[in-house]
C-alpha positions in Angstrom: -12.1 3.8 9.8 -14.7 0.6 9.3 -14.6 1.3 5.5 -10.3 1.3 5.4 -10.5 -1.8 7.3 -12.7 -3.3 4.6 -10.8 -2.3 1.9 -7.7 -3.5 3.4 -9.2 -6.9 4.4 -10.8 -7.4 1.0 -8.4 -5.9 -0.9 -11.4 -4.0 -3.0 -10.8 -0.4 -4.5 -13.6 2.0 -5.6 -13.4 2.7 -9.1 -17.3 4.5 -9.4 -17.4 7.4 -7.1 -15.9 10.3 -9.3 -15.0 12.6 -6.3 -14.9 11.9 -2.6 -14.0 14.6 0.2 -12.0 12.5 2.5 -10.8 15.4 5.2 -10.4 19.2 5.7 -6.8 19.7 6.8 -7.8 23.1 8.0 -10.1 21.4 10.6 -6.8 19.3 12.1 -5.0 22.7 12.4 -7.6 23.9 14.6 -6.8 20.7 16.6 -3.3 20.2 16.5 -0.3 22.6 17.2 1.8 20.7 15.1 1.3 18.5 12.0 4.0 16.5 10.3 4.7 15.4 6.9 1.3 13.7 5.4 1.2 9.9 4.1 -2.0 8.7 1.7 -2.9 4.9 1.7 -2.7 3.3 -1.5 -6.1 3.3 -2.0 -7.0 7.1 -1.4 -9.1 6.3 1.3 -7.1 7.4 4.2 -4.4 10.2 4.7 -2.3 10.5 7.9 0.4 12.3 9.9 2.2 12.5 13.1 0.5 15.4 14.9 1.2 17.0 18.5 -1.5 16.8 20.7 -2.7 19.6 23.7 -0.1 18.2 26.1 3.1 18.1 24.1 2.6 14.4 22.9 2.5 13.4 20.0 -0.2 10.7 18.3 -0.8 9.7 14.9 -4.0 11.5 13.4 -5.9 9.5 10.2 -9.0 11.3 8.3 -8.9 13.7 11.2 -9.4 11.2 13.7 -6.4 10.7 16.1 -5.2 7.6 17.5 -5.8 6.9 21.1 -2.5 6.0 21.9 0.0 8.8 22.6 4.0 9.0 22.5 6.9 11.1 23.7 8.5 10.7 19.9 7.2 9.1 16.5 8.9 8.7 13.4 8.8 6.5 10.2 4.9 6.8 9.6 3.8 5.1 6.5 1.3 2.9 4.6 2.7 -0.8 4.2 1.9 -2.9 0.9 -1.3 -3.6 2.9 -2.3 -0.4 3.7 -1.6 -0.8 7.2 -0.4 2.4 8.9 2.7 1.5 10.7 5.6 3.8 12.3 8.1 3.7 15.1 7.3 5.1 18.6 8.5 5.8 21.4 7.7 6.4 25.6 9.3 5.9 28.7 12.6 5.8 26.5 11.6 2.7 25.1 10.8 2.2 21.5 8.7 -0.3 19.2 6.7 -0.7 16.3 3.2 0.8 16.3 0.6 -0.5 13.5 -3.0 0.7 13.2 -2.8 2.3 17.0 -1.7 -0.9 18.5 1.8 -0.9 20.0 4.0 -4.3 19.7 4.3 -5.8 23.3 8.4 -5.9 22.8 9.9 -2.8 23.8 13.7 -1.7 22.5 16.5 0.9 23.2 15.9 2.1 19.6 14.3 0.9 16.4 14.8 1.9 12.7 14.9 0.5 9.5 11.5 -0.8 9.2 10.7 -3.7 6.0 7.6 -4.9 5.0 7.0 -8.2 2.9 5.7 -8.2 -0.4 2.1 -8.2 0.7 2.9 -6.3 3.9 1.6 -8.9 6.6 5.3 -9.0 8.0 7.4 -6.2 9.3 10.8 -6.1 10.0 13.3 -3.5 11.7 16.7 -3.1 13.3 17.0 -2.6 16.9 19.4 -1.7 19.7 19.1 -3.0 23.1 21.9 -1.7 26.0 25.2 -2.6 23.5 23.7 -5.1 21.4 21.6 -4.7 18.2 19.4 -7.3 16.3 16.8 -7.5 13.8 13.1 -8.1 14.9 10.4 -9.9 13.1 6.5 -9.4 13.8 7.5 -8.8 17.3 10.3 -12.0 17.4 13.6 -10.7 17.9 16.6 -12.6 16.7 17.8 -14.7 19.8 21.7 -13.8 18.9 22.5 -10.3 19.1 25.4 -8.4 17.7 28.1 -5.8 18.6 26.8 -3.9 15.8 24.0 -4.1 12.6 23.7 -1.5 9.8 21.2 -3.0 7.7 18.1 -4.8 7.4 16.3 -6.6 4.4 13.3 -8.8 5.0 12.5 -11.8 2.2 9.5 -11.4 0.0 7.7 -14.2 2.0 8.5 -12.5 5.0 9.7 -15.7 6.7 13.6 -14.2 6.7 15.6 -11.3 7.7 19.3 -10.7 7.1 21.6 -7.6 8.1 25.4 -7.2 8.1 27.0 -7.6 11.5 29.9 -6.8 13.2 31.4 -10.0 15.1 34.2 -8.7 17.2 34.7 -5.6 19.5 37.4 -3.5 18.1 39.2 -0.6 19.8 40.0 2.5 18.1 42.7 2.6 15.4 43.1 -1.4 15.6 43.9 -2.1 12.0 45.1 -5.1 12.6 42.2 -6.5 14.0 40.1 -5.0 11.6 42.3 -6.7 8.7 41.5 -10.2 10.0 37.5 -9.5 8.6 35.5 -9.0 11.5 32.1 -8.5 9.7 29.6 -11.0 7.9 26.1 -11.3 6.9 23.7 -12.7 9.9 20.4 -14.5 8.3 17.8 -15.3 10.9 20.5 -14.2 13.3 22.6 -17.0 11.8 26.1 -15.9 11.0 27.5 -17.1 7.9 30.6 -19.5 7.9 33.1 -16.6 6.3 34.2 -13.2 7.8 34.6 -10.3 5.3 36.4 -7.3 5.6 33.3 -5.2 5.5 29.5 -6.4 4.4 27.4 -4.1 2.8 23.9 -4.6 1.1 22.1 -7.9 0.6 19.2 -9.3 -1.5 17.3 -12.5 -0.9 16.0 -14.8 -4.0 12.3 -14.5 -4.4 11.9 -17.6 -2.8 13.7 -16.6 0.2 16.1 -19.5 0.3 19.3 -17.9 -0.9 21.0 -14.1 0.2 23.4 -12.6 -2.0 25.5 -9.5 -0.8 28.6 -7.0 -0.9 31.8 -8.1 0.5 35.3 -6.8 0.6 38.0 -9.1 0.6 40.8 -7.1 1.3 41.7 -3.0 1.1 41.6 -3.6 -3.0 39.5 -6.2 -3.5 35.7 -6.8 -3.7 32.8 -9.3 -4.7 29.7 -10.9 -4.2 29.2 -13.4 -1.8 26.0 -16.1 -2.0 25.5 -17.3 1.4 28.4 -16.8 2.5 30.2 -18.0 -0.4 32.5 -15.2 -2.6 32.5 -15.6 -6.5 35.6 -16.9 -7.7 36.0 -13.8 -9.3 36.6 -10.3 -7.4 36.8 -6.9 -8.5 37.8 -3.0 -7.7 34.2 -2.6 -6.5 30.6 -3.6 -6.7 27.3 -2.7 -6.3 23.9 -4.5 -4.6 23.5 -7.5 -5.9 20.0 -8.8 -7.0 18.6 -12.0 -8.0 16.9 -12.9 -11.3 13.7 -13.7 -10.8 12.8 -17.7 -10.7 16.1 -18.5 -10.2 19.4 -18.5 -7.9 21.4 -16.6 -10.3 23.0 -13.5 -9.0 23.1 -10.1 -10.9 25.6 -7.0 -9.6 28.0 -4.3 -11.2 31.3 -4.5 -11.1 34.8 -2.7 -11.8 36.8 -4.8 -13.9 40.2 -3.7 -15.4 38.4 -2.6 -18.6 35.5 -0.5 -16.4 32.2 -1.1 -14.8 30.9 -4.2 -16.2 27.1 -6.0 -15.5 27.8 -9.9 -14.2 26.0 -12.7 -13.5 27.5 -15.1 -11.2 30.8 -13.2 -11.5 30.7 -13.4 -15.4 30.0 -10.7 -17.9 26.4 -10.2 -19.1 27.1 -8.0 -21.7 30.2 -7.8 -23.6 30.9 -4.0 -23.1 31.9 -2.1 -20.4 30.9 1.7 -18.9 32.3 4.3 -17.0 29.9 3.4 -14.3 26.2 0.7 -13.7 24.3 0.3 -11.5 20.6 0.0 -10.7 20.1 -3.1 -12.4 16.6 -4.1 -12.9 14.9 -7.1 -14.3 11.3 -7.7 -15.8 8.7 -9.8 -13.7 10.0 -12.9 -15.8 13.3 -12.3 -15.6 14.1 -12.3 -19.2 14.8 -8.7 -19.9 17.8 -6.8 -18.0 18.2 -2.8 -17.8 20.4 -1.0 -16.0 21.5 2.8 -15.4 24.6 3.2 -16.9 27.3 6.2 -17.8 28.8 5.4 -21.3 31.3 8.2 -20.7 32.0 10.3 -17.7 29.2 12.5 -16.9 26.8 11.3 -19.2 24.0 8.8 -18.0 21.3 6.7 -19.9 19.8 2.9 -19.7 20.8 0.2 -21.3 18.5 -2.8 -22.1 20.2 -6.3 -22.7 23.1 -4.1 -23.5 21.6 -2.0 -26.2 21.8 1.7 -25.2 19.3 4.2 -25.3 20.3 6.9 -28.1 19.8 9.9 -25.8 22.4 10.4 -22.9 21.2 12.8 -19.9 24.0 15.2 -18.0 22.6 15.4 -14.6 21.1 12.0 -13.5 18.9 9.0 -14.5 17.0 7.2 -11.9 16.4 3.3 -11.7 14.5 2.0 -14.9 10.8 0.8 -14.6 9.2 -2.1 -16.8 5.8 -1.9 -18.3 3.8 -5.0 -16.8 4.1 -6.7 -20.0 8.0 -5.6 -20.1 7.4 -4.5 -23.8 8.1 -0.7 -22.8 10.7 0.6 -20.2 10.7 4.2 -18.5 13.4 6.1 -16.3 13.0 9.5 -14.5 15.8 11.7 -16.1 17.4 15.0 -15.5 19.2 17.3 -17.9 20.3 20.8 -17.3 18.8 21.2 -13.8 15.0 20.2 -15.1 13.4 16.9 -14.4 11.3 14.5 -17.3 10.9 11.1 -17.8 12.1 9.1 -21.0 10.1 6.1 -22.3 12.0 4.1 -24.5 14.5 6.2 -24.8 12.3 9.2 -25.7 12.4 12.5 -23.1 9.1 14.1 -22.9 9.0 17.4 -24.7 8.2 19.2 -21.2 10.4 19.1 -18.7 9.6 19.9 -14.4 11.0 21.3 -11.2 10.7 17.5 -10.1 9.1 14.5 -11.4 8.3 11.5 -9.4 8.6 7.3 -10.8 6.8 6.6 -13.9 3.4 4.6 -13.7 2.6 2.4 -16.3 -1.2 1.7 -17.6 -2.0 -2.5 -17.3 -1.4 -2.5 -21.0 2.1 -0.6 -21.0 0.2 1.6 -23.8 -0.5 4.9 -20.9 2.7 6.2 -18.5 1.3 9.0 -15.7 3.6 10.5 -13.1 3.3 13.3 -10.5 5.1 16.4 -11.4 5.7 19.6 -9.1 6.5 23.2 -11.3 6.3 26.8 -9.7 5.0 25.0 -6.0 2.4 22.9 -7.6 1.9 19.6 -8.1 0.4 18.3 -11.6 -0.5 14.6 -13.1 1.8 14.6 -16.7 0.4 11.7 -18.8 2.0 10.4 -22.0 4.4 13.8 -21.6 1.5 16.3 -21.5 -0.4 18.1 -18.5 -3.8 16.0 -17.5 -4.7 18.1 -14.6 -5.1 21.4 -12.9 -2.2 22.6 -10.1 -2.8 21.1 -7.0 -1.5 21.9 -3.0 -0.3 18.5 -3.1 -0.5 15.3 -5.0 0.3 11.8 -4.7 1.4 8.9 -7.3 -1.4 8.0 -9.8 -2.8 4.6 -10.0 -4.5 3.1 -12.8 -7.7 0.9 -12.6 -7.1 -2.8 -13.6 -8.7 -2.5 -16.5 -6.4 0.9 -17.4 -9.5 3.0 -18.3 -9.6 5.2 -15.1 -6.7 6.5 -12.8 -7.1 7.3 -9.2 -5.8 10.7 -8.3 -4.9 11.7 -4.5 -5.1 15.3 -4.4 -5.0 18.1 -1.6 -7.1 21.0 -2.8 -7.1 24.3 -0.5 -6.3 22.3 2.4 -9.3 19.4 1.6 -7.9 15.9 0.8 -9.8 14.4 -2.0 -9.9 11.0 -3.5 -10.8 11.6 -7.5 -11.5 8.5 -10.1 -10.8 10.1 -13.8 -11.6 8.7 -17.5 -8.1 8.5 -19.0 -9.7 8.9 -22.0 -11.4 12.1 -21.3 -8.0 13.3 -19.6 -6.3 12.2 -23.2 -9.0 14.1 -25.0 
């Protein structure tokens, strides 16, 4: 525990020890009657799970050592961006957030939707107290509570939170009151001046100063609102907006009479439409824009600055991932019920029962991913299997200079942290 805490504090990872046995899960099974889904820290130094104790209560076990606190229920166990272990837990019908075995003092009727700031220092969540709903940030509850809230978003700097809120009570079947618009967005508990028929997903700008959200103006018109002000253009439908990094420009897909188009501040970005557009992704500098698109119904691909990959896929294309230098782009794709990775439009030759998000090396030259085949898990790099099959495996991570890769593996009930040479893996 001390070593893990020091790693979290200093951000220093061990890239020298080639193999380290962290814990034996078979020993956990002798101690606990129930072990739920395993979660692993980013640095691979810790593995944790919700476990059931002898008195039928629950706690969290980390590297074989249980927390001192026990609870009636625990869920949403996860390592935050700073590798602090966080969960939601309940005792005596009161829920709270617990971080590294320390429960928040504040208690609620219910807590859900854990959200973290970019560096993990701030944690937010939705809360329910009696018949009112709100958001809590680092234990501080919004002063104003609402009849209903359905989302929670946190700014990158962790200073602000937002959620879509219902402002007035509504009797069942009261379509007249609903049609007046009883939904809006609350930012740090302060409601936008404008009400809407519905509000949905929202996003903060990088500096946390502006918020954009999907809104419904009437039964047939939707648009994007920024700080409560709708775009002058409206559409049959829209998807979640995002801000261009370093600016207050907003990008979102919208359904026009010509089809789905990608829009910036309400105007088309690309001079073309699609059967569908979503999951728009910008590179860190905000200069390149990619999205998942359907050129025709039932065929999917990636568009990069409006130019389509030559190959399309019949089942699915997941959100695009840019390399750190933005020279390359990759995405998980599915065709004929088989999964693989496509890099710069070219799918890997081997496909799998399942595959996870692509991970680029710092220089963008190598791409790795976790894959599953016949209930075994492999590391795949540049389209080749570069590891043996494991009982379980977590996403690979490249070292800062890209020469090594960290694998977090479960082998015959034992969890290992392994450091391997990329050169040796690729032969």
